[in-house]
N, C-alpha and C positions, 0 to 999 in steps of 0.2 A: 601486364603488371610487373613481371620480372624485369623487362626492359626499362620501364619507367623508374623502377626502384634502383636500377643500375645507374641511372642519371642522378638520382638522389644521393647515392653513395659518392659519386664524383664531386657533387656540390659540397657535401659534408667534408670529404677528405681534403679538398682544396680550398676550404674556407670561403665558399661562395662560387667556386667554379673557375677562378682565375689565378689562385696562388698555389702553383704546383711546386716550384723550386724554392722551398723555405727550409731553413735549418731548424730541425726539431731538437728536443732534448737528447743529447748524446747521439745526434743523427749520423755522425761520421764513424761511430763505433763499428758498425757492420762493414763499412768500406775498409777500415783498417784491418779488420779480421780477414776480409777477403784478400787483401794484399799479402798478409802474412801466410794465408793458405797457399797462394800462388808461389810463394817462396819455400814451401814445405815446412812452415813453422806454425805451431799451435798458439802463438802469442798474439798480443794486441798492443797498440801504442797506449801509453799511460794517459797522454793528453786526450785521447779519444774516449776512454772509458771512465776516467777520473774517479768519482765517488763510488762506482760499482766495481772497482778493480779488485782482483785477488792476486796476492804476491806469493808465488810458489818458488822457493829456492832462488829468490832474487829476480824472478821473471814475472812479467805481467800477464795475467790470465783473466778470462771472463767466463762466467757460468752460463751465459746465454747460448741457446742452441745455434748451430751454424747455418741453418737454412736461409735466413734473411741475408747472410753474407753471400751465399750462392747466387741469390737474386741480383746482388750488386755487381757480380763479375761481368755479365754481358752488358749491363746498363752502363758501367763505367767505360767499357770498351767502345761502346757505340757513341757515348757522349761524355767525355772526360770532365767538362766543366760542371757536370751535375754531381760530382763527388761530394758526399756529405749532405746532399739534399734530395736523396731518393726516397726518404721515408714515406712521403705522401703517395707517390706512385706505387711503391711496394704495398702499402696498406690498402690502397684502392684495389689493386689486383687480388690481394688476399680477400678483401670484402666481396669482390665479384665471385671468387671461388666459393666462399661461404654461402652467398645468396643463391647461386645457381645449383649448388649441391643440395641445399635445403629445398629448393623448388623441385628438384628431381625426386627427392625422397617424398615430398608432399604429393607430387603427381602420382607416383607409384602407389602410395598408400590410398589415395582417394579413388584410383581406378579399381582397387580391390574392394572398396567400401560399397555396401548396399544402399547407394544414394542416387538421386536423380542428377542429371547433368547440371541443372540449375543450383541444386544444393552444393554440389562439388565446387562450382565456380564461386559461389558466395563464401564458403568457408575457406577455400584455397586462397583466394585473393586477400581475404582478411588476414590469414596467417602469414602470407608474404609481407604484407604491410606491417604486421606486428613484429616479424623477425627483424626488420630494419629499424623501425622506430620504437619498438617496445621490447627490447632486450639490451644487455650491456654492449652489443655490437656497436650501437650508436656512439657510446662513449669511446670505444677503441678507435673507431674511424675518425672521430672528431678530434682526437688528441693523440697523434702518432709518434709518441716518444719511443725510445728504445724498448721500454717495457711493453707498451701496447702493441707495437708492431710484431714482436715475437709472439704475443698471445693470439693475435688475430690470425696469423699464419697457422698456428697450432690448432685453433678452433676450426678454421676453414678446412684443413686437411682431415681433421677428426670427423667433421660432418660428411666430407667426401667419402671417407672410409665407411661410415655407417650406411651411406647411400649405396655404395657398391656391394657391401655385405648383404643388405636387404635385397638388392637386385639379383645377386648370385643365387639366393634361395629359390628364385622362381625362373632361373635360366637353365639352358642346356647347350651343348655343342660349343660353337664359336663364341656365342654371346656369354656363356658361362666363363670361358677362358678369359675373355676381355674384362668381365666383371671382377674375376679373381685378380688379374693383373692390376686393374684399377685400385682394388682394395690394397694390394701389396705396396704399390707406389704411394698411395695416400697415407697408409699407416707408417711407412718408413719416413716420409716427409714430416708427419706429425711428431714422430719421435725425435727428429733432428731439429724441430722447431721448439718444442718444450717437452721434456721427458715425461712429465706427469700426464700429458695427453697421449703419448705414444705407447707407454707400457701397457695400459689396459687393452689397446688395440692389438698388441701381440697375443694377448689371451683370446681376443676375438678371432685372430688369424688361426689359432690352434683349433678353435671351435669350428671355424669355417672349413679348415682342412679335413676335419673328421666328418663334417656334413657331406663333402664332395669327394670323399676318399675313393669312390668307385668311378670317378670321372675320367681317370687316365692320367699318365705321367705329364703330358703337356700342360694340363690344367693345374696340376699340383705344383709344377715348376714355375708356372706363371704367378702363382700365389707366393711360393716360398722364396724365390730368388730375390725380389726386391726387399722382402722382409729381412732376410739374412744379411743382405748388403747394407741396409740401413742400420741394423743392429750392430754389425761388425764395425762400421765406421764410427758409430756412437761410442762403442767400447774403446776403440783404439784412440779416438780423440780425447776421451775422458782420461785415459792413462797418460797420454802425452801432456795433457794440461795439468793434472793433479797427482799423477802417480797412483791412481786407483781407478776402478771401473764404475764407481758410483756417479761420477759426473760433477762432483762439487766437493769442496773442502772449506767449510765455514771457518776453520782455524786460520785460513789464509785471507779472509775477507777484510777489507780495509775499514769497514764500518764496525767499530769496537762495540757499540751498543748491541747489535745483533749477535756478534761473536760471543760476548759474555752471556747473553740470554740463552743461546743455543747450547753453550757449554754446560749451563746449569740445568736447563729445562728440556733440551732436545728440540729438534726441528719439527718433529711430528709426535703428537700425543693424543691418544683416543679420549682422554679426559676433556679435550677441547671441543669435541664433536657437538654436544648439546648447546654449548654457548655460541659456537660459530653458526650452527643451524638457526638459533634464535636471532642472530644478527642478520643473516642473509635472507631469512624468510620472515622477518619481523612484520607484525601488523601495525607497528607504529607509523603513522602517516607523516609525510613531510609537511611543511607549513604552506598552506594554501592562501593566496591573496586574490581579491577581486580585481586587482589592477596589476600591471607589470612591475616587477617580475611575478608571474602568477604562482610559481612554485619556488620556495626557498629551501635549500638543503645545506647541511654543514656536518663537520665531524662531530662525534659525540663521545663522551668519556666512557671508558671501559673499566669497570670496577673489578678486574681480574688480573692483578699484577703478576701472579705466578703462572698465568696461562698464555698471555700475549706480550710481545716484546715492547709494544708501544702503548701509551696510556689512552690513545684515541684511535678510532677506526675511520678509514676512508671509504667505507661502504655507505655512501651518503643516501642511497634510496634502495630499499630491499627489493628482491625479486617479486615479492607478493604485490608490490605496487608498480614496479617498472616492467614486469613481465607476467602479470596476473593471468593473462589468457593461456600462456604456456604452462604455468604451474597448475591451473585449473584442469586443463586437458591431460597433463601428465599424471595427475592424481588418479583420474579414471583409468588411464593407461596402465598404471601400476596395479590397480585393482584387477584389470583384465589379465595381467601376467599371472595372477594366482588362479585363473580359471582355465581348465583344460579345453573348454569349448571356445574360448576367445583368443587363445595363444597356444603355441607349441613349444617343445623343448628347446628348439634352436633360438627362438625369441627370448625365452627365459634365460638361457645361458648367456646370450649376448648382453642382455640387460644386467645380469650379475657381473659381467666383466667390466662394463663401463661404470657400474656402481662403485667399483673399486676406486676410480678417480674421484667420484662424488665424495666418498668417505675420506679419501686422502687429503683433499683440500680443506675439509672441515677439521682435520687434525693439525693444520699448518699453524705456525706461531705468529702469523700476522693476518690481519683482515683488510681487504681492499676491494674496491669496486671491480677492478680488473680480474680478481680471482673468482668472481661470480661466473666468468666464462667457463671455468673448470666444471661447473655444475650443469652446464648446458647439454653436453652430449647425452647424459643419462636422461635429462628432462625431454630432450628432443626425440630420443628413441622411444621413450614411454608415450610421448604425444603421438608419434606415428602409429603405435599400437592402438591408441584410442581411435585415430582416424580410420584405420583399416576396419574397425568394427562399426563405423558410421556414427554411433552416438545418437541419443534422442534429440528431438527438435529443440527442446529447452536447453540442452547442453551446447548445441551449435549456436543458438541465439546468444547464450551467455558468453561464449568465446568471442563472438563478433563484438558484443558490447564491451567486453573487457579489453579487447584490442584498442578500442577508442579511448577508454579511460587510461590504460597503461601507456599508450603512445603520447597522450597529453602530459601525463606525470613524468614519464621518462625523458621526453624531449625538453620540456621546460626545466626539469631538475638538472639534466645534463647541461643545458644552456647556462643556468645559474652557476653551476659548479665550475665549468670551464672558463666562463667570462671573468671569474674571480681568481683564477690560478695565475699568479704572477710569474710562474716559471715558464709559461707557454709563450710562443711567439705572438707578437702584436696582432698579426693577421688573424690568428685563431681567436683571441679574446675579442677582437672587434666583431667578427662574424657571429659569435655566440652571444655577444651583448645585444646585437640586433634581434636575434631569435628570442632572447629573454625580454626584449622591450626596454633595455637599459641604455643609458648614455654610453657611447663607445669610450674605451680607455684612451688616455692621452699619451701614454707611453708604455 
């Protein structure tokens, strides 16, 4: 199933399997950033970043994490004509990492579950299918703009870190050292992809270090070295870009609307949490049709002018509908975290750490479909707790049924949204128009 879904990721990333070298939205920004890095500069070309530029002391900066730029360095060295058109290949690689990391976490969880091999196969394959077709991952892979590429790398490394953290809990000797090193590398890469994914993983690293403190210095160094290296690079790059260690300076942002809003209301505010939660987990269904396009979605008005910077939200379909299977299992997993018989202190501590990211994105001043990926690490970890306990037959049956429903809603909803986005390349809109059952665009 994982191999088959890897092929699906390739088809989605390349708009049918054949359109690899396509210029995505701001697709050459990471190439420009990589070239500046090679010359010892923290800047970026204005024409590459345009509406997302930040101007600090007359110099052009970007707030995007540097990891996708690192990916560009060997690719441009191997094939220079691909410059500015690596977004799809980069996103596909990130998608593979996310899928295989999730498959590893899933496999480890199910092997510990009190289930028959048949039950494990059914629920495992259903969850793999759901991960690709019934989570925001499909939206990210299908539209690899600069925003989505950075997010999918951050998500992929975050899931990889969770996988290694969970495996380290049940390993010893050389396997423990490798698991700790894998966690350290994954957490550092997540931090360098998107800081909101990486910071909670630093907390997890601290918890993991305490858990294995008696494993010996080689194991602790394997954990700490990549973590400290990633954090040091992040802090130094942040200072070189903005003159601070926070990693961003909205006063320098070229988008005046966001600058003014952040100046008045702040980038993060706990008062937004219930409203963001209501949007991302809304029970409000999309519009269903008996004919193509079967699912229609759109922006909707936000009556909270003092909470969010834009009057409309781009969270076109909530997680309750697009990933209902994951939400359903995670709810039971969260319940198990409060039971000493179904979870341990380590699992509860890790859950608390990744919950920081969950709350942080609910405090953010904008709402968007891609920001739902920030909620996934906590939901996925809680779901893994549920699977380790096996669950009742009706729970497993409900998850399989929800995968089918969520996959249909998410796939057709994503197809409708992307086929109507005039900012996307023609190849992307044509592919998703076919999926949605609509006439292809003419330009």
